[in-house]
C-alpha angles and dihedrals in degrees: 000000000000123000129204095261132151137176108249107180148308121249126199094184135028089251089062093055118111118270105223144116096250120126110238131214114195120215111213135176148116121307095257099038095101102249097157093046092051093046090053091048093047094055095034096234116124113220096009091124111036115243127201138186087225114078118227101043096128111074100160141048110275116203123205122184118221117194118315105317112019134081131186116212118204105209127205109267127240138220098052114117104182096100132085114282093237092054092047090053093049092050091046092054091047093052093045093049092049095050093044101041113021105115095197092059113113103166146355124230104206114201118205128175106253090220095061108027127206123328136180096296093051093051090048092051092046090054091051092051092050090047087068093043090245120151116257119209121181124208118194100211131205093031089155085077093056120085117230091245090056095053099090092053090046092053092049091058088063097048095094091064088065092210136120108279124212115187105207146162131206088202102058100014097245113165096000098117096051089047092051091052092050093050093051090048090054092050091056099042108044130079129201121302130224118247119258129215100220137109136229110215104191113124103255135225137106146222 
């Protein structure tokens, strides 16, 4: 399945973000969680979001239009330390400001490796999302690496996030269609959110 999706622009500050009426869904996750791969698989366009074997390549907000009224925003990842401290701080501020202040933002799709489950940074980010009354959706990525018999234990690791969970795989397509439907439902149902004065402290960067 291929959606009408196009890369719009990258933004290194909030001032650089597009000025439009589109509802936005941010895609967040650790540097090695496979955000770009899943985004490409979700929209059915190979190479739309650039992937790399080296974590930490994305250092800005990348905006992708979907249809007439939705945008997906690929956020810088977090948890990858092999960058200069000053750059890590700048990226961290950018991500925090976007999540706390971007009025167009309707929801956050939080990607977490199915093999490890949520940790401190994910719970911190989830709290920030809920503080703005945004919808939180969780995708357990790389489920092709989890045996069927291990799935119940995997799902239990995510219970504490108290959010809809979508096991999925960019490799074999598992879970992508239900996740697409949920994202489009969010884009139609949610209005604009008030800004929030709060900070996310995970060390940011993405792969």
